[in-house]
PDB file of N, H, CA, C and O in Angstrom:
ATOM      1  N   MET A   1       0.864  -1.182   0.000  1.00  0.00           N
ATOM      2  CA  MET A   1       0.000   0.000   0.000  1.00  0.00           C
ATOM      3  C   MET A   1       0.904   1.238   0.000  1.00  0.00           C
ATOM      4  O   MET A   1       1.823   1.353   0.812  1.00  0.00           O
ATOM      5  N   ASN A   2       0.625   2.159  -0.926  1.00  0.00           N
ATOM      6  H   ASN A   2      -0.121   2.066  -1.586  1.00  0.00           H
ATOM      7  CA  ASN A   2       1.443   3.369  -1.008  1.00  0.00           C
ATOM      8  C   ASN A   2       0.787   4.534  -0.253  1.00  0.00           C
ATOM      9  O   ASN A   2      -0.327   4.409   0.257  1.00  0.00           O
ATOM     10  N   THR A   3       1.477   5.635  -0.193  1.00  0.00           N
ATOM     11  H   THR A   3       2.381   5.737  -0.607  1.00  0.00           H
ATOM     12  CA  THR A   3       1.013   6.809   0.555  1.00  0.00           C
ATOM     13  C   THR A   3      -0.315   7.338   0.041  1.00  0.00           C
ATOM     14  O   THR A   3      -1.177   7.723   0.831  1.00  0.00           O
ATOM     15  N   VAL A   4      -0.485   7.360  -1.260  1.00  0.00           N
ATOM     16  H   VAL A   4       0.216   7.048  -1.901  1.00  0.00           H
ATOM     17  CA  VAL A   4      -1.726   7.874  -1.849  1.00  0.00           C
ATOM     18  C   VAL A   4      -2.908   7.028  -1.400  1.00  0.00           C
ATOM     19  O   VAL A   4      -3.953   7.559  -1.024  1.00  0.00           O
ATOM     20  N   GLU A   5      -2.741   5.710  -1.441  1.00  0.00           N
ATOM     21  H   GLU A   5      -1.892   5.278  -1.746  1.00  0.00           H
ATOM     22  CA  GLU A   5      -3.828   4.825  -0.994  1.00  0.00           C
ATOM     23  C   GLU A   5      -4.147   5.021   0.479  1.00  0.00           C
ATOM     24  O   GLU A   5      -5.315   5.025   0.868  1.00  0.00           O
ATOM     25  N   ILE A   6      -3.127   5.183   1.292  1.00  0.00           N
ATOM     26  H   ILE A   6      -2.178   5.180   0.976  1.00  0.00           H
ATOM     27  CA  ILE A   6      -3.335   5.398   2.738  1.00  0.00           C
ATOM     28  C   ILE A   6      -4.139   6.671   2.967  1.00  0.00           C
ATOM     29  O   ILE A   6      -5.065   6.681   3.777  1.00  0.00           O
ATOM     30  N   ILE A   7      -3.794   7.743   2.260  1.00  0.00           N
ATOM     31  H   ILE A   7      -3.041   7.734   1.602  1.00  0.00           H
ATOM     32  CA  ILE A   7      -4.536   9.000   2.389  1.00  0.00           C
ATOM     33  C   ILE A   7      -5.978   8.802   1.925  1.00  0.00           C
ATOM     34  O   ILE A   7      -6.902   9.323   2.550  1.00  0.00           O
ATOM     35  N   GLY A   8      -6.182   8.066   0.851  1.00  0.00           N
ATOM     36  H   GLY A   8      -5.432   7.643   0.343  1.00  0.00           H
ATOM     37  CA  GLY A   8      -7.532   7.783   0.356  1.00  0.00           C
ATOM     38  C   GLY A   8      -8.361   7.014   1.371  1.00  0.00           C
ATOM     39  O   GLY A   8      -9.525   7.343   1.597  1.00  0.00           O
ATOM     40  N   TYR A   9      -7.775   5.995   1.984  1.00  0.00           N
ATOM     41  H   TYR A   9      -6.829   5.728   1.801  1.00  0.00           H
ATOM     42  CA  TYR A   9      -8.495   5.215   2.998  1.00  0.00           C
ATOM     43  C   TYR A   9      -8.773   6.046   4.243  1.00  0.00           C
ATOM     44  O   TYR A   9      -9.836   5.922   4.851  1.00  0.00           O
ATOM     45  N   PHE A  10      -7.818   6.895   4.625  1.00  0.00           N
ATOM     46  H   PHE A  10      -6.954   6.996   4.131  1.00  0.00           H
ATOM     47  CA  PHE A  10      -8.009   7.797   5.761  1.00  0.00           C
ATOM     48  C   PHE A  10      -9.195   8.720   5.496  1.00  0.00           C
ATOM     49  O   PHE A  10     -10.068   8.891   6.348  1.00  0.00           O
ATOM     50  N   ALA A  11      -9.212   9.310   4.304  1.00  0.00           N
ATOM     51  H   ALA A  11      -8.503   9.170   3.613  1.00  0.00           H
ATOM     52  CA  ALA A  11     -10.300  10.221   3.929  1.00  0.00           C
ATOM     53  C   ALA A  11     -11.638   9.495   3.915  1.00  0.00           C
ATOM     54  O   ALA A  11     -12.627  10.000   4.446  1.00  0.00           O
ATOM     55  N   MET A  12     -11.671   8.318   3.313  1.00  0.00           N
ATOM     56  H   MET A  12     -10.867   7.907   2.881  1.00  0.00           H
ATOM     57  CA  MET A  12     -12.897   7.539   3.225  1.00  0.00           C
ATOM     58  C   MET A  12     -13.426   7.184   4.617  1.00  0.00           C
ATOM     59  O   MET A  12     -14.631   7.241   4.862  1.00  0.00           O
ATOM     60  N   THR A  13     -12.529   6.823   5.511  1.00  0.00           N
ATOM     61  H   THR A  13     -11.551   6.777   5.311  1.00  0.00           H
ATOM     62  CA  THR A  13     -12.924   6.445   6.873  1.00  0.00           C
ATOM     63  C   THR A  13     -13.567   7.613   7.599  1.00  0.00           C
ATOM     64  O   THR A  13     -14.637   7.461   8.188  1.00  0.00           O
ATOM     65  N   PHE A  14     -12.928   8.783   7.565  1.00  0.00           N
ATOM     66  H   PHE A  14     -12.058   8.906   7.087  1.00  0.00           H
ATOM     67  CA  PHE A  14     -13.486   9.948   8.247  1.00  0.00           C
ATOM     68  C   PHE A  14     -14.814  10.378   7.637  1.00  0.00           C
ATOM     69  O   PHE A  14     -15.740  10.762   8.351  1.00  0.00           O
ATOM     70  N   LEU A  15     -14.898  10.313   6.325  1.00  0.00           N
ATOM     71  H   LEU A  15     -14.145  10.001   5.745  1.00  0.00           H
ATOM     72  CA  LEU A  15     -16.140  10.687   5.659  1.00  0.00           C
ATOM     73  C   LEU A  15     -17.273   9.740   6.047  1.00  0.00           C
ATOM     74  O   LEU A  15     -18.380  10.184   6.350  1.00  0.00           O
ATOM     75  N   ALA A  16     -16.997   8.447   6.039  1.00  0.00           N
ATOM     76  H   ALA A  16     -16.098   8.086   5.793  1.00  0.00           H
ATOM     77  CA  ALA A  16     -18.027   7.461   6.400  1.00  0.00           C
ATOM     78  C   ALA A  16     -18.441   7.603   7.866  1.00  0.00           C
ATOM     79  O   ALA A  16     -19.632   7.558   8.177  1.00  0.00           O
ATOM     80  N   ILE A  17     -17.485   7.771   8.757  1.00  0.00           N
ATOM     81  H   ILE A  17     -16.518   7.807   8.504  1.00  0.00           H
ATOM     82  CA  ILE A  17     -17.793   7.916  10.180  1.00  0.00           C
ATOM     83  C   ILE A  17     -18.615   9.172  10.423  1.00  0.00           C
ATOM     84  O   ILE A  17     -19.487   9.185  11.292  1.00  0.00           O
ATOM     85  N   SER A  18     -18.345  10.231   9.661  1.00  0.00           N
ATOM     86  H   SER A  18     -17.637  10.221   8.955  1.00  0.00           H
ATOM     87  CA  SER A  18     -19.075  11.486   9.864  1.00  0.00           C
ATOM     88  C   SER A  18     -20.575  11.305   9.662  1.00  0.00           C
ATOM     89  O   SER A  18     -21.375  11.972  10.319  1.00  0.00           O
ATOM     90  N   PHE A  19     -20.959  10.412   8.762  1.00  0.00           N
ATOM     91  H   PHE A  19     -20.309   9.871   8.228  1.00  0.00           H
ATOM     92  CA  PHE A  19     -22.380  10.204   8.488  1.00  0.00           C
ATOM     93  C   PHE A  19     -23.081   9.374   9.554  1.00  0.00           C
ATOM     94  O   PHE A  19     -24.304   9.237   9.532  1.00  0.00           O
ATOM     95  N   LEU A  20     -22.318   8.824  10.480  1.00  0.00           N
ATOM     96  H   LEU A  20     -21.325   8.935  10.497  1.00  0.00           H
ATOM     97  CA  LEU A  20     -22.903   8.074  11.591  1.00  0.00           C
ATOM     98  C   LEU A  20     -23.205   8.974  12.793  1.00  0.00           C
ATOM     99  O   LEU A  20     -23.879   8.555  13.734  1.00  0.00           O
ATOM    100  N   CYS A  21     -22.706  10.202  12.755  1.00  0.00           N
ATOM    101  H   CYS A  21     -22.158  10.543  11.991  1.00  0.00           H
ATOM    102  CA  CYS A  21     -22.855  11.119  13.884  1.00  0.00           C
ATOM    103  C   CYS A  21     -24.254  11.717  13.951  1.00  0.00           C
ATOM    104  O   CYS A  21     -24.863  12.028  12.928  1.00  0.00           O
ATOM    105  N   LYS A  22     -24.744  11.868  15.160  1.00  0.00           N
ATOM    106  H   LYS A  22     -24.249  11.615  15.992  1.00  0.00           H
ATOM    107  CA  LYS A  22     -26.026  12.542  15.369  1.00  0.00           C
ATOM    108  C   LYS A  22     -25.809  14.025  15.673  1.00  0.00           C
ATOM    109  O   LYS A  22     -26.671  14.855  15.382  1.00  0.00           O
ATOM    110  N   ASN A  23     -24.676  14.348  16.249  1.00  0.00           N
ATOM    111  H   ASN A  23     -23.976  13.674  16.486  1.00  0.00           H
ATOM    112  CA  ASN A  23     -24.337  15.726  16.581  1.00  0.00           C
ATOM    113  C   ASN A  23     -23.796  16.421  15.326  1.00  0.00           C
ATOM    114  O   ASN A  23     -22.797  15.986  14.754  1.00  0.00           O
ATOM    115  N   MET A  24     -24.457  17.497  14.905  1.00  0.00           N
ATOM    116  H   MET A  24     -25.269  17.851  15.370  1.00  0.00           H
ATOM    117  CA  MET A  24     -24.083  18.179  13.659  1.00  0.00           C
ATOM    118  C   MET A  24     -22.678  18.781  13.715  1.00  0.00           C
ATOM    119  O   MET A  24     -21.971  18.796  12.707  1.00  0.00           O
ATOM    120  N   LYS A  25     -22.276  19.272  14.875  1.00  0.00           N
ATOM    121  H   LYS A  25     -22.851  19.260  15.693  1.00  0.00           H
ATOM    122  CA  LYS A  25     -20.941  19.858  14.998  1.00  0.00           C
ATOM    123  C   LYS A  25     -19.874  18.781  14.772  1.00  0.00           C
ATOM    124  O   LYS A  25     -18.898  19.011  14.058  1.00  0.00           O
ATOM    125  N   THR A  26     -20.062  17.616  15.380  1.00  0.00           N
ATOM    126  H   THR A  26     -20.855  17.429  15.960  1.00  0.00           H
ATOM    127  CA  THR A  26     -19.127  16.508  15.204  1.00  0.00           C
ATOM    128  C   THR A  26     -19.142  16.016  13.769  1.00  0.00           C
ATOM    129  O   THR A  26     -18.092  15.733  13.193  1.00  0.00           O
ATOM    130  N   LEU A  27     -20.339  15.911  13.188  1.00  0.00           N
ATOM    131  H   LEU A  27     -21.192  16.141  13.657  1.00  0.00           H
ATOM    132  CA  LEU A  27     -20.465  15.481  11.800  1.00  0.00           C
ATOM    133  C   LEU A  27     -19.677  16.413  10.883  1.00  0.00           C
ATOM    134  O   LEU A  27     -18.897  15.954  10.049  1.00  0.00           O
ATOM    135  N   ARG A  28     -19.878  17.704  11.037  1.00  0.00           N
ATOM    136  H   ARG A  28     -20.512  18.077  11.715  1.00  0.00           H
ATOM    137  CA  ARG A  28     -19.190  18.680  10.170  1.00  0.00           C
ATOM    138  C   ARG A  28     -17.679  18.632  10.362  1.00  0.00           C
ATOM    139  O   ARG A  28     -16.923  18.748   9.397  1.00  0.00           O
ATOM    140  N   LEU A  29     -17.239  18.463  11.606  1.00  0.00           N
ATOM    141  H   LEU A  29     -17.853  18.369  12.390  1.00  0.00           H
ATOM    142  CA  LEU A  29     -15.805  18.423  11.885  1.00  0.00           C
ATOM    143  C   LEU A  29     -15.152  17.188  11.252  1.00  0.00           C
ATOM    144  O   LEU A  29     -14.125  17.305  10.583  1.00  0.00           O
ATOM    145  N   LEU A  30     -15.740  16.015  11.461  1.00  0.00           N
ATOM    146  H   LEU A  30     -16.574  15.920  12.004  1.00  0.00           H
ATOM    147  CA  LEU A  30     -15.184  14.792  10.881  1.00  0.00           C
ATOM    148  C   LEU A  30     -15.266  14.813   9.359  1.00  0.00           C
ATOM    149  O   LEU A  30     -14.355  14.344   8.677  1.00  0.00           O
ATOM    150  N   ASN A  31     -16.355  15.355   8.830  1.00  0.00           N
ATOM    151  H   ASN A  31     -17.096  15.736   9.384  1.00  0.00           H
ATOM    152  CA  ASN A  31     -16.519  15.459   7.394  1.00  0.00           C
ATOM    153  C   ASN A  31     -15.463  16.384   6.799  1.00  0.00           C
ATOM    154  O   ASN A  31     -14.934  16.117   5.721  1.00  0.00           O
ATOM    155  N   THR A  32     -15.162  17.461   7.498  1.00  0.00           N
ATOM    156  H   THR A  32     -15.592  17.679   8.374  1.00  0.00           H
ATOM    157  CA  THR A  32     -14.136  18.401   7.043  1.00  0.00           C
ATOM    158  C   THR A  32     -12.777  17.732   6.993  1.00  0.00           C
ATOM    159  O   THR A  32     -12.028  17.919   6.034  1.00  0.00           O
ATOM    160  N   ILE A  33     -12.446  16.948   8.023  1.00  0.00           N
ATOM    161  H   ILE A  33     -13.054  16.797   8.802  1.00  0.00           H
ATOM    162  CA  ILE A  33     -11.164  16.235   8.038  1.00  0.00           C
ATOM    163  C   ILE A  33     -11.087  15.283   6.843  1.00  0.00           C
ATOM    164  O   ILE A  33     -10.074  15.233   6.146  1.00  0.00           O
ATOM    165  N   GLY A  34     -12.161  14.534   6.614  1.00  0.00           N
ATOM    166  H   GLY A  34     -12.984  14.575   7.180  1.00  0.00           H
ATOM    167  CA  GLY A  34     -12.194  13.623   5.471  1.00  0.00           C
ATOM    168  C   GLY A  34     -12.067  14.348   4.145  1.00  0.00           C
ATOM    169  O   GLY A  34     -11.339  13.907   3.256  1.00  0.00           O
ATOM    170  N   CYS A  35     -12.771  15.456   4.014  1.00  0.00           N
ATOM    171  H   CYS A  35     -13.363  15.814   4.736  1.00  0.00           H
ATOM    172  CA  CYS A  35     -12.723  16.214   2.757  1.00  0.00           C
ATOM    173  C   CYS A  35     -11.346  16.836   2.522  1.00  0.00           C
ATOM    174  O   CYS A  35     -10.868  16.875   1.388  1.00  0.00           O
ATOM    175  N   LEU A  36     -10.712  17.319   3.585  1.00  0.00           N
ATOM    176  H   LEU A  36     -11.101  17.287   4.506  1.00  0.00           H
ATOM    177  CA  LEU A  36      -9.355  17.857   3.435  1.00  0.00           C
ATOM    178  C   LEU A  36      -8.394  16.763   2.969  1.00  0.00           C
ATOM    179  O   LEU A  36      -7.528  17.003   2.128  1.00  0.00           O
ATOM    180  N   ALA A  37      -8.557  15.569   3.521  1.00  0.00           N
ATOM    181  H   ALA A  37      -9.261  15.375   4.204  1.00  0.00           H
ATOM    182  CA  ALA A  37      -7.720  14.452   3.082  1.00  0.00           C
ATOM    183  C   ALA A  37      -8.011  14.118   1.615  1.00  0.00           C
ATOM    184  O   ALA A  37      -7.095  13.787   0.862  1.00  0.00           O
ATOM    185  N   PHE A  38      -9.282  14.205   1.211  1.00  0.00           N
ATOM    186  H   PHE A  38     -10.025  14.474   1.824  1.00  0.00           H
ATOM    187  CA  PHE A  38      -9.615  13.963  -0.194  1.00  0.00           C
ATOM    188  C   PHE A  38      -9.062  15.057  -1.108  1.00  0.00           C
ATOM    189  O   PHE A  38      -8.767  14.787  -2.273  1.00  0.00           O
ATOM    190  N   VAL A  39      -8.919  16.260  -0.616  1.00  0.00           N
ATOM    191  H   VAL A  39      -9.159  16.479   0.330  1.00  0.00           H
ATOM    192  CA  VAL A  39      -8.282  17.328  -1.406  1.00  0.00           C
ATOM    193  C   VAL A  39      -6.830  16.944  -1.679  1.00  0.00           C
ATOM    194  O   VAL A  39      -6.351  17.064  -2.807  1.00  0.00           O
ATOM    195  N   VAL A  40      -6.136  16.484  -0.645  1.00  0.00           N
ATOM    196  H   VAL A  40      -6.525  16.386   0.271  1.00  0.00           H
ATOM    197  CA  VAL A  40      -4.740  16.044  -0.802  1.00  0.00           C
ATOM    198  C   VAL A  40      -4.679  14.836  -1.741  1.00  0.00           C
ATOM    199  O   VAL A  40      -3.833  14.778  -2.633  1.00  0.00           O
ATOM    200  N   TYR A  41      -5.565  13.894  -1.538  1.00  0.00           N
ATOM    201  H   TYR A  41      -6.253  13.941  -0.813  1.00  0.00           H
ATOM    202  CA  TYR A  41      -5.645  12.688  -2.373  1.00  0.00           C
ATOM    203  C   TYR A  41      -5.874  13.060  -3.848  1.00  0.00           C
ATOM    204  O   TYR A  41      -5.188  12.554  -4.736  1.00  0.00           O
ATOM    205  N   GLY A  42      -6.825  13.931  -4.090  1.00  0.00           N
ATOM    206  H   GLY A  42      -7.382  14.342  -3.369  1.00  0.00           H
ATOM    207  CA  GLY A  42      -7.101  14.372  -5.455  1.00  0.00           C
ATOM    208  C   GLY A  42      -5.913  15.069  -6.089  1.00  0.00           C
ATOM    209  O   GLY A  42      -5.631  14.887  -7.274  1.00  0.00           O
ATOM    210  N   TYR A  43      -5.214  15.876  -5.287  1.00  0.00           N
ATOM    211  H   TYR A  43      -5.444  16.024  -4.325  1.00  0.00           H
ATOM    212  CA  TYR A  43      -4.029  16.568  -5.783  1.00  0.00           C
ATOM    213  C   TYR A  43      -2.939  15.573  -6.162  1.00  0.00           C
ATOM    214  O   TYR A  43      -2.308  15.691  -7.212  1.00  0.00           O
ATOM    215  N   MET A  44      -2.726  14.586  -5.283  1.00  0.00           N
ATOM    216  H   MET A  44      -3.238  14.491  -4.429  1.00  0.00           H
ATOM    217  CA  MET A  44      -1.665  13.608  -5.531  1.00  0.00           C
ATOM    218  C   MET A  44      -1.949  12.739  -6.764  1.00  0.00           C
ATOM    219  O   MET A  44      -1.026  12.300  -7.449  1.00  0.00           O
ATOM    220  N   LEU A  45      -3.225  12.500  -7.034  1.00  0.00           N
ATOM    221  H   LEU A  45      -3.975  12.857  -6.477  1.00  0.00           H
ATOM    222  CA  LEU A  45      -3.607  11.712  -8.206  1.00  0.00           C
ATOM    223  C   LEU A  45      -3.852  12.577  -9.441  1.00  0.00           C
ATOM    224  O   LEU A  45      -4.123  12.067 -10.528  1.00  0.00           O
ATOM    225  N   GLU A  46      -3.754  13.886  -9.258  1.00  0.00           N
ATOM    226  H   GLU A  46      -3.533  14.301  -8.375  1.00  0.00           H
ATOM    227  CA  GLU A  46      -4.102  14.849 -10.302  1.00  0.00           C
ATOM    228  C   GLU A  46      -5.547  14.657 -10.746  1.00  0.00           C
ATOM    229  O   GLU A  46      -5.886  14.827 -11.917  1.00  0.00           O
ATOM    230  N   ALA A  47      -6.390  14.298  -9.779  1.00  0.00           N
ATOM    231  H   ALA A  47      -6.115  14.160  -8.827  1.00  0.00           H
ATOM    232  CA  ALA A  47      -7.831  14.142 -10.007  1.00  0.00           C
ATOM    233  C   ALA A  47      -8.490  15.431  -9.532  1.00  0.00           C
ATOM    234  O   ALA A  47      -9.051  15.492  -8.438  1.00  0.00           O
ATOM    235  N   TYR A  48      -8.414  16.442 -10.359  1.00  0.00           N
ATOM    236  H   TYR A  48      -7.959  16.393 -11.248  1.00  0.00           H
ATOM    237  CA  TYR A  48      -8.852  17.775  -9.959  1.00  0.00           C
ATOM    238  C   TYR A  48     -10.339  17.884  -9.633  1.00  0.00           C
ATOM    239  O   TYR A  48     -10.693  18.661  -8.745  1.00  0.00           O
ATOM    240  N   PRO A  49     -11.222  17.155 -10.295  1.00  0.00           N
ATOM    241  CA  PRO A  49     -12.630  17.211  -9.885  1.00  0.00           C
ATOM    242  C   PRO A  49     -12.828  16.731  -8.442  1.00  0.00           C
ATOM    243  O   PRO A  49     -13.642  17.298  -7.712  1.00  0.00           O
ATOM    244  N   VAL A  50     -12.098  15.702  -8.030  1.00  0.00           N
ATOM    245  H   VAL A  50     -11.438  15.242  -8.623  1.00  0.00           H
ATOM    246  CA  VAL A  50     -12.161  15.215  -6.643  1.00  0.00           C
ATOM    247  C   VAL A  50     -11.668  16.308  -5.697  1.00  0.00           C
ATOM    248  O   VAL A  50     -12.267  16.564  -4.653  1.00  0.00           O
ATOM    249  N   MET A  51     -10.582  16.935  -6.078  1.00  0.00           N
ATOM    250  H   MET A  51     -10.095  16.727  -6.926  1.00  0.00           H
ATOM    251  CA  MET A  51      -9.996  17.986  -5.254  1.00  0.00           C
ATOM    252  C   MET A  51     -10.939  19.186  -5.132  1.00  0.00           C
ATOM    253  O   MET A  51     -11.143  19.700  -4.032  1.00  0.00           O
ATOM    254  N   VAL A  52     -11.503  19.626  -6.230  1.00  0.00           N
ATOM    255  H   VAL A  52     -11.337  19.208  -7.124  1.00  0.00           H
ATOM    256  CA  VAL A  52     -12.348  20.826  -6.231  1.00  0.00           C
ATOM    257  C   VAL A  52     -13.635  20.612  -5.444  1.00  0.00           C
ATOM    258  O   VAL A  52     -13.999  21.453  -4.622  1.00  0.00           O
ATOM    259  N   VAL A  53     -14.331  19.502  -5.682  1.00  0.00           N
ATOM    260  H   VAL A  53     -14.035  18.819  -6.350  1.00  0.00           H
ATOM    261  CA  VAL A  53     -15.603  19.279  -4.990  1.00  0.00           C
ATOM    262  C   VAL A  53     -15.382  19.144  -3.481  1.00  0.00           C
ATOM    263  O   VAL A  53     -16.198  19.625  -2.695  1.00  0.00           O
ATOM    264  N   ASN A  54     -14.305  18.506  -3.075  1.00  0.00           N
ATOM    265  H   ASN A  54     -13.642  18.116  -3.713  1.00  0.00           H
ATOM    266  CA  ASN A  54     -14.050  18.369  -1.647  1.00  0.00           C
ATOM    267  C   ASN A  54     -13.597  19.683  -1.022  1.00  0.00           C
ATOM    268  O   ASN A  54     -13.892  19.943   0.144  1.00  0.00           O
ATOM    269  N   ALA A  55     -12.889  20.510  -1.775  1.00  0.00           N
ATOM    270  H   ALA A  55     -12.648  20.298  -2.722  1.00  0.00           H
ATOM    271  CA  ALA A  55     -12.532  21.841  -1.282  1.00  0.00           C
ATOM    272  C   ALA A  55     -13.796  22.680  -1.073  1.00  0.00           C
ATOM    273  O   ALA A  55     -13.903  23.409  -0.087  1.00  0.00           O
ATOM    274  N   LEU A  56     -14.742  22.577  -1.993  1.00  0.00           N
ATOM    275  H   LEU A  56     -14.654  21.984  -2.795  1.00  0.00           H
ATOM    276  CA  LEU A  56     -16.013  23.294  -1.844  1.00  0.00           C
ATOM    277  C   LEU A  56     -16.780  22.790  -0.620  1.00  0.00           C
ATOM    278  O   LEU A  56     -17.371  23.583   0.113  1.00  0.00           O
ATOM    279  N   ILE A  57     -16.771  21.484  -0.401  1.00  0.00           N
ATOM    280  H   ILE A  57     -16.291  20.840  -0.996  1.00  0.00           H
ATOM    281  CA  ILE A  57     -17.459  20.931   0.773  1.00  0.00           C
ATOM    282  C   ILE A  57     -16.797  21.410   2.063  1.00  0.00           C
ATOM    283  O   ILE A  57     -17.483  21.654   3.055  1.00  0.00           O
ATOM    284  N   VAL A  58     -15.477  21.547   2.060  1.00  0.00           N
ATOM    285  H   VAL A  58     -14.919  21.348   1.254  1.00  0.00           H
ATOM    286  CA  VAL A  58     -14.774  22.077   3.238  1.00  0.00           C
ATOM    287  C   VAL A  58     -15.262  23.494   3.535  1.00  0.00           C
ATOM    288  O   VAL A  58     -15.521  23.829   4.691  1.00  0.00           O
ATOM    289  N   ILE A  59     -15.389  24.318   2.510  1.00  0.00           N
ATOM    290  H   ILE A  59     -15.178  24.046   1.571  1.00  0.00           H
ATOM    291  CA  ILE A  59     -15.868  25.693   2.692  1.00  0.00           C
ATOM    292  C   ILE A  59     -17.293  25.682   3.248  1.00  0.00           C
ATOM    293  O   ILE A  59     -17.611  26.443   4.162  1.00  0.00           O
ATOM    294  N   ILE A  60     -18.140  24.828   2.699  1.00  0.00           N
ATOM    295  H   ILE A  60     -17.881  24.210   1.957  1.00  0.00           H
ATOM    296  CA  ILE A  60     -19.522  24.715   3.185  1.00  0.00           C
ATOM    297  C   ILE A  60     -19.536  24.256   4.639  1.00  0.00           C
ATOM    298  O   ILE A  60     -20.294  24.782   5.453  1.00  0.00           O
ATOM    299  N   ASN A  61     -18.699  23.277   4.962  1.00  0.00           N
ATOM    300  H   ASN A  61     -18.083  22.849   4.300  1.00  0.00           H
ATOM    301  CA  ASN A  61     -18.632  22.794   6.348  1.00  0.00           C
ATOM    302  C   ASN A  61     -18.169  23.890   7.300  1.00  0.00           C
ATOM    303  O   ASN A  61     -18.726  24.038   8.388  1.00  0.00           O
ATOM    304  N   PHE A  62     -17.152  24.662   6.904  1.00  0.00           N
ATOM    305  H   PHE A  62     -16.699  24.542   6.021  1.00  0.00           H
ATOM    306  CA  PHE A  62     -16.697  25.758   7.753  1.00  0.00           C
ATOM    307  C   PHE A  62     -17.815  26.778   7.976  1.00  0.00           C
ATOM    308  O   PHE A  62     -18.014  27.264   9.089  1.00  0.00           O
ATOM    309  N   TYR A  63     -18.528  27.089   6.919  1.00  0.00           N
ATOM    310  H   TYR A  63     -18.366  26.695   6.014  1.00  0.00           H
ATOM    311  CA  TYR A  63     -19.646  28.029   7.046  1.00  0.00           C
ATOM    312  C   TYR A  63     -20.704  27.487   8.012  1.00  0.00           C
ATOM    313  O   TYR A  63     -21.178  28.208   8.890  1.00  0.00           O
ATOM    314  N   ASN A  64     -21.066  26.217   7.843  1.00  0.00           N
ATOM    315  H   ASN A  64     -20.681  25.632   7.130  1.00  0.00           H
ATOM    316  CA  ASN A  64     -22.073  25.624   8.719  1.00  0.00           C
ATOM    317  C   ASN A  64     -21.591  25.509  10.164  1.00  0.00           C
ATOM    318  O   ASN A  64     -22.370  25.704  11.096  1.00  0.00           O
ATOM    319  N   LEU A  65     -20.310  25.193  10.351  1.00  0.00           N
ATOM    320  H   LEU A  65     -19.677  25.034   9.594  1.00  0.00           H
ATOM    321  CA  LEU A  65     -19.765  25.166  11.712  1.00  0.00           C
ATOM    322  C   LEU A  65     -19.825  26.554  12.341  1.00  0.00           C
ATOM    323  O   LEU A  65     -20.171  26.699  13.514  1.00  0.00           O
ATOM    324  N   TYR A  66     -19.489  27.563  11.561  1.00  0.00           N
ATOM    325  H   TYR A  66     -19.208  27.446  10.608  1.00  0.00           H
ATOM    326  CA  TYR A  66     -19.571  28.942  12.049  1.00  0.00           C
ATOM    327  C   TYR A  66     -21.004  29.273  12.464  1.00  0.00           C
ATOM    328  O   TYR A  66     -21.225  29.862  13.522  1.00  0.00           O
ATOM    329  N   GLN A  67     -21.976  28.895  11.630  1.00  0.00           N
ATOM    330  H   GLN A  67     -21.796  28.416  10.771  1.00  0.00           H
ATOM    331  CA  GLN A  67     -23.384  29.138  11.950  1.00  0.00           C
ATOM    332  C   GLN A  67     -23.789  28.412  13.229  1.00  0.00           C
ATOM    333  O   GLN A  67     -24.488  28.980  14.069  1.00  0.00           O
ATOM    334  N   LEU A  68     -23.355  27.162  13.385  1.00  0.00           N
ATOM    335  H   LEU A  68     -22.787  26.701  12.703  1.00  0.00           H
ATOM    336  CA  LEU A  68     -23.682  26.396  14.599  1.00  0.00           C
ATOM    337  C   LEU A  68     -23.090  27.055  15.842  1.00  0.00           C
ATOM    338  O   LEU A  68     -23.735  27.101  16.889  1.00  0.00           O
ATOM    339  N   LEU A  69     -21.869  27.561  15.728  1.00  0.00           N
ATOM    340  H   LEU A  69     -21.345  27.524  14.878  1.00  0.00           H
ATOM    341  CA  LEU A  69     -21.238  28.224  16.879  1.00  0.00           C
ATOM    342  C   LEU A  69     -21.924  29.547  17.191  1.00  0.00           C
ATOM    343  O   LEU A  69     -22.036  29.918  18.359  1.00  0.00           O
ATOM    344  N   GLN A  70     -22.387  30.267  16.166  1.00  0.00           N
ATOM    345  H   GLN A  70     -22.296  29.965  15.217  1.00  0.00           H
ATOM    346  CA  GLN A  70     -23.109  31.515  16.390  1.00  0.00           C
ATOM    347  C   GLN A  70     -24.434  31.266  17.088  1.00  0.00           C
ATOM    348  O   GLN A  70     -24.822  32.023  17.978  1.00  0.00           O
ATOM    349  N   GLU A  71     -25.132  30.207  16.688  1.00  0.00           N
ATOM    350  H   GLU A  71     -24.817  29.592  15.965  1.00  0.00           H
ATOM    351  CA  GLU A  71     -26.413  29.852  17.313  1.00  0.00           C
ATOM    352  C   GLU A  71     -26.213  29.519  18.773  1.00  0.00           C
ATOM    353  O   GLU A  71     -27.025  29.892  19.620  1.00  0.00           O
ATOM    354  N   LYS A  72     -25.127  28.814  19.073  1.00  0.00           N
ATOM    355  H   LYS A  72     -24.467  28.511  18.386  1.00  0.00           H
ATOM    356  CA  LYS A  72     -24.855  28.414  20.443  1.00  0.00           C
ATOM    357  C   LYS A  72     -24.570  29.630  21.323  1.00  0.00           C
ATOM    358  O   LYS A  72     -24.988  29.679  22.479  1.00  0.00           O
ATOM    359  N   GLU A  73     -23.852  30.614  20.765  1.00  0.00           N
ATOM    360  H   GLU A  73     -23.512  30.574  19.825  1.00  0.00           H
ATOM    361  CA  GLU A  73     -23.510  31.822  21.524  1.00  0.00           C
ATOM    362  C   GLU A  73     -24.748  32.674  21.801  1.00  0.00           C
ATOM    363  O   GLU A  73     -24.854  33.280  22.867  1.00  0.00           O
ATOM    364  N   THR A  74     -25.672  32.725  20.863  1.00  0.00           N
ATOM    365  H   THR A  74     -25.586  32.233  19.996  1.00  0.00           H
ATOM    366  CA  THR A  74     -26.862  33.572  21.051  1.00  0.00           C
ATOM    367  C   THR A  74     -27.937  32.876  21.869  1.00  0.00           C
ATOM    368  O   THR A  74     -28.862  33.526  22.356  1.00  0.00           O
ATOM    369  N   ALA A  75     -27.826  31.571  22.025  1.00  0.00           N
ATOM    370  H   ALA A  75     -27.075  31.043  21.629  1.00  0.00           H
ATOM    371  CA  ALA A  75     -28.865  30.822  22.782  1.00  0.00           C
ATOM    372  C   ALA A  75     -28.672  30.934  24.276  1.00  0.00           C
ATOM    373  O   ALA A  75     -29.452  30.369  25.044  1.00  0.00           O
TER     374      ALA A  75
END
């Protein structure tokens, strides 16, 4: 198993585990870790569509995490 495959499996694991979470903050955090790993994976394979879509999901996750933290502060 090479480094690229290890990063791919790492990303896949975090992404899959994130969908098992009931807590949205935990889900977004684990999903972000998985997506960041997929960005690296896509870059290493020169699979730019994989890299771009996961980078966009990271941005969406950061936005949603920010919204969740704002809701918690105002509650």
